[in-house]
C-alpha positions in Angstrom: -185.3 48.8 161.8 -181.8 49.8 160.7 -179.3 47.1 159.7 -175.9 48.5 160.8 -172.8 46.2 161.2 -171.4 45.8 164.6 -168.3 47.5 163.5 -170.2 50.6 162.3 -172.3 50.6 165.4 -169.2 50.6 167.6 -167.8 53.4 165.5 -171.0 55.4 166.1 -170.5 54.8 169.9 -166.9 56.1 169.5 -168.2 59.1 167.6 -170.7 59.8 170.4 -167.8 59.7 172.9 -165.8 62.0 170.7 -168.6 64.6 170.8 -168.3 64.9 174.6 -166.1 67.7 175.8 -162.6 66.5 177.0 -162.9 68.1 180.4 -166.1 66.1 181.0 -164.5 62.9 179.7 -161.5 63.5 182.0 -163.8 63.4 185.0 -165.1 59.9 184.2 -163.4 57.4 186.6 -163.1 53.7 186.3 -165.6 53.0 183.6 -165.6 50.8 180.6 -168.1 51.2 177.7 -169.3 48.1 176.0 -171.6 47.3 173.1 -173.9 44.3 173.7 -176.4 42.8 171.3 -179.4 42.5 173.7 -180.2 43.4 177.3 -180.5 40.7 179.9 -183.6 40.6 182.0 -187.2 41.7 181.7 -186.8 44.8 179.5 -186.0 43.8 175.8 -186.3 47.5 174.8 -183.6 48.8 177.1 -181.2 51.0 175.1 -178.4 51.3 177.6 -177.4 50.6 181.2 -175.1 52.1 183.7 -173.8 49.3 186.1 -171.7 50.7 188.8 -171.4 53.2 191.6 -172.1 56.9 190.6 -169.4 59.4 191.5 -171.8 61.1 193.8 -172.2 57.8 195.8 -168.5 57.0 196.2 -167.1 57.8 199.6 -163.6 58.3 200.8 -163.2 54.6 201.3 -164.2 53.7 197.7 -161.5 52.0 195.7 -160.2 48.8 194.4 -163.5 48.0 192.7 -163.9 46.5 189.2 -164.6 49.1 186.6 -168.2 50.4 186.3 -169.8 49.4 183.0 -171.8 51.3 180.5 -173.7 48.9 178.2 -175.1 50.1 174.9 -177.5 47.7 173.4 -177.3 47.3 169.6 -180.5 45.3 169.1 -183.1 47.6 170.7 -181.4 50.7 169.3 -181.4 49.3 165.8 -185.0 48.1 166.0 -186.4 51.5 167.2 -184.8 53.6 164.4 -185.9 54.0 160.8 -182.7 55.5 159.4 -178.9 55.4 160.0 -179.0 59.1 160.9 -181.7 58.5 163.5 -179.8 55.5 164.9 -176.6 57.5 165.2 -178.5 60.2 167.1 -180.1 57.7 169.4 -176.7 56.1 170.1 -175.3 59.5 171.0 -178.3 60.2 173.3 -177.9 56.8 175.0 -174.2 57.3 175.5 -174.7 60.7 177.1 -177.6 59.4 179.2 -175.6 56.5 180.7 -172.5 58.7 181.3 -174.8 61.1 183.1 -175.8 58.2 185.5 -172.1 57.8 186.2 -172.2 61.4 187.4 -175.2 60.7 189.6 -177.9 62.3 187.4 -181.2 60.5 187.7 -183.6 59.6 184.9 -186.2 62.3 185.9 -183.6 65.1 185.5 -182.3 63.6 182.3 -185.8 63.7 180.8 -186.2 67.3 181.9 -182.9 68.1 180.1 -184.0 66.3 176.9 -181.6 63.4 177.3 -184.2 60.8 178.3 
């Protein structure tokens, strides 16, 4: 387990976002990225969650919706890592993974690409 302050964890999420090419970030639409301590529900090891409507599923009539949410879970990520460097890497992977869901990429394909 890695003990990283919430402030440092959020900075690592920001760093992960900074590593994504601008032209890809510019395509993200109506999404907020939040850090939460723990996931709700039955999976205490969940690292992140995309909660919204993927761009590929939005029709011509889509609009006026609340922002989609990408949740990055500090607790599970911190518990699974043995070093700060490993935690920063896992945060980056999780951020990319959840953004990919926003673009309509499913888990199976993400695993094939090494982002699972």
